[in-house]
N, C-alpha and C positions, 0 to 999 in steps of 0.2 A: 614521566615517560616520555622521553624522547626517542625518535626515531634512532636506528642504529645500523647505518649505512656501511659501515665497516665490519660486521659481523661476517665471522665466517660462516659461510652457508652449512658446513659438517654441523656447526653448533645448533642451528634453527631447528634442522632437522624436517619434520611434516609440516611446521609452521612457515616455514619458508616455501614450500611446495606448493603451499595452499596458497599463500600471499603473490604468487607468481599466476597462479589459475586465477584469483581474485582481481589482479591488474589487468590480465587477458579479458575477462568480464566486462570490467572497465572500461578499456578501450573498444570493445565490440560494441558495447550502448552507445558512447558520449564520443566515442571518435576524437575527431582535434577538440573537442571542446575539454577533453583531459588535458589540463596543462602542465605537462612535463619537459617542454622545451621541443624540439624537433625530432620526432621519434618515428619507428617504425615498429612492426610487430616483432622484428628479429631483435631489437633491442630493448626490449621489455622486461625480459629475464633481468638485466642489470640494475632495475630500479622497485625491485622488490622487497627491497627493505624501506622503501620510501625517501623521503617523505613524499604523498602523494597530492597531486593539487587538482582539484576538480572546479572547472568554471560552472556555477548552480545559477548565475544571473549576470546581466551587462553590469560589470565592474564588481561584482561578487564571486570570490574563490572561497570555498571548503577546503583547509588544508589537514591533511590526517598523517600525524606523528606516530609511526609506528615502531612498538616495542617488540624486542626481540620472541616473545613468547604470545604474539598475534596472531592468530585469533584465538587459539586454543585456552588461554589462561589471562590474558591481559587485552584491556581496551586500547586504543589510539588515542590517542590526544587531540581533539577537535581544535580548530584554528580558523576563525570566519574573518578574512579579508573584505572591507565592506568600506564605500566612502561614509560618512558620519550620517548625510542627508539621506542615504538610504537606509543605514543601519546603526543606529549608535551604540555605543561600548555595552552599555547596561543590556539590551535587547540582545548584544550579540553573545555577552556571556550568559544571559537566560537560554539561547537558543543552543549553546555549546553544552549548558548543564542538559537540554533535554536529549542531547546526542548520546551523552555519558549515561544516563539514564535508561536509553535503548537499548545497550551493551548487555549480553548474559554469555555467559563462557563460551567459547567453541563455538562464536556466530560471524561471519562475516558480514561486514557492516557500512562499507562504502557506499554501495549503491544506495543502501538503505537510508544511509544519514546525507545523501546527495540529493535523494528525492524528497526527504521530511524538509530538508532548508528550501527546495522549490515552493514546496507545499506552503511552507510557512509565509514565503516571499511573495504566495499569491500569483505564483506564475503557472501558465500551462504550457504545452509544447509550444503552439502556434506564438506566443507573446516571445517566449526562450527564442525562438528562430528569430524574430524581428529583432530581437536585443543584439543577438551575434551579427547578423547582417549590418545592423547600425555600427558594431566596434569594426567590422572589416569591410566599409562601404568601399575603401578605394582599393581594395585588395583585390586580387583575381579570384574568382569563386572557385573553391574548393570543397565539396561537400562532404560534410562528416560521414565516417566510416559507422554508419548508425543504420542497420539491418531493419530493427523494430521502424524506424521513422520511414525507412523506404517503403516500407511494405504498408503504412498507415496504419500503426497499430500504437495502443496507447497504453502504457500500466498503472498499476497502482500497488504501491507498495507499503502496507501498514505501517503505521506509525510504531509498532514495536514489534521484532522477533519472537520475543521469549516465549509464546505460545504458539509458537509453529502457525503462525494464517497464512491464507493464501496471495499470493500474488497475483492479481489478476488483469488479463489481458483483453483489450477490448478494440474492435476495427472503429477506426474513426469515422469510416464512411456511414457505419450503422449507428454510432451513438450522437453522432452530429446531423442527423438527418430528421427534419420536424415531423416528418411521416410516422417517426416511430415514437414519438410522444406519447406519455402515459400520465395520466394523474395519481399523483401517491398520495395515499392517504398515512396519515402517522399517529399511531394510539398515545393514551397515556403514557407517562413515564412511571415506573413501578419501582420502589424500593423497597426491597425483603428486609423482613424482620431479622436481627441479630445479624446483619450484614456492616460491611464495614461502609464508612460515610459517603464514599464515592461510589458504593454500588448502585447500578440503574441499569432497567431494560428498558427498551421501546421498540415497539414492533411495527413494521411499515407493511403497506399492503398496496397493489394495482393489479388493474384487470390486464392479462396479456394473450395474446392469440398468436405468437411468434417468438423464435430466438431473438430477432430483432427487436423485441419489445421487452424481453427477460434483460439483454444487455442494456437497452436504453435506462430502464429503470437502477440497475446495478451501477451505469454510470454515473447517472444523477447523484443517487446518494453518496456516493463514494468521492467524488470529485467535487460537487457542487454543496455537499453539507458538511462544514468542518467539523463538527460533533461527531457524526458517525465516521467521518474519516478518523477519528483519533479512538473510536470506541475499540476495547480489546478484541472482540469477535464481532462479527457481522456475519452470522449464518442466515442460511436460505433452504427454500425449496420453492419450485414450482411445478405446474401441471396445466396443459392446456391442450385442445385437439387441433392438429392442426388442420388449416381448411382445406389446401389442396389435396393432401392425401386423407384425409379422416383419423389419420393416426395418434393416438394419445402420446404425447412427449412429456417426461417427465425426469428433473434429477434433484440431487440436494447439494449443499457445501456446508461440512463443518466451521470452516475458518478457523482451526484451532480448538475448537471445544467439542472434543471427541464425541461423538453420538446424537450431537444436537439435531443435526440435517435429517439424520433419517428420522428422528421424532417429530420434525417439522411435516417431513414427507408422509407419515405416516397419520399425522394429523387431518390433512388435504385429502388423503385417501378415504381416510375412514367416513370422512364427515362428506364425502363426495363433492368438495369444492374444486370446480374447472376455472379452467380459464384464468388463472390467479397467481400471483407471484406474493411471497410472503416472506421478508426479512426482520431477523429480530437481531438489534444490536445489545450488546453487553459492556460495559464499562466497569472491569472488575475492581471491585473496591477493597482487595487484600484482605478478606476472611474467605477460607474455602466455605462453599456452600455444599458440599457432598451433592448426594444425587436430587436435593432439592432444588437445584439447579434447573433440571429438567421440566419439573412443575413449572417454574417460572416462564420459562420460555414459551412452553405449551400454552400458559394459560395467556399470557400478554400478546400471544400471535390468535390465538381464538377470540380475545377480547376485540382484536381490533379487525377480524372476518367478519365475527359479528355484527357489529358495529358500522360496517359498511356493504352490509349483503351478502357477504361472500358466502357465509352459513345460516341456516335459520337460526333467529334471536331464540334465548329460554323463554321459557312462558314462567 
């Protein structure tokens, strides 16, 4: 499935328009890290049929060859260009297959794939900036058109978009502040009966007293725990009393597992658990569990809350 740079615009219909919008998003996120030659915003429409090249690390480029019916029906063909000492051919092929497996019909994947490559190469935003500076050390400084970086934010993109998981954004000044650091406790892994071999639930819990604490805990789990980062879902709920106002603050997130956040929030509310965040990671094993999955989510969350003193232990 190669690119079709000469395809008639009328032939690709909505797909062509969606590729153009996706390319605009790519350029907005990565700026001049997007390797397409000497471009500006007015020229992006000329490149909507690809190929697209995204520099994901120092000397590592992700190339996407776009079929005519991407994103509605066909996945791009990914190619990873890297020196052998950074990524050997076997690992490059494995990573390319991981990217293909992440595609589902009607899904734009360019940013998702680029961030997956960066995560796999163990790069964070700061290291990426250092790498780029090294490459253009003798060139005139020209900061990328990256509003997120300018505003001091960092985004977590889920390893797969097939379940409609959440893209989470964090204020770097919050998540890198040691004053917001919390101790995170992890529950025992639970493998449900009659589920797929890879099916697993693990709950995580921490004490929180502010939104800064909540953000730090989530960022720590998502960016620094590779296993959690690859979970199919990381659903969560939190509840705390804000010291400055005395008001209760609470919220929850399904992360693509519809209804799960509300179930976790109800558990905290009914148990009168305060100043706490609970996150339940689920790795989908390929077998639909039906309503039983909510029982497993609640039970793993309750067990870790009880074990670490956030709920009264069962007698």
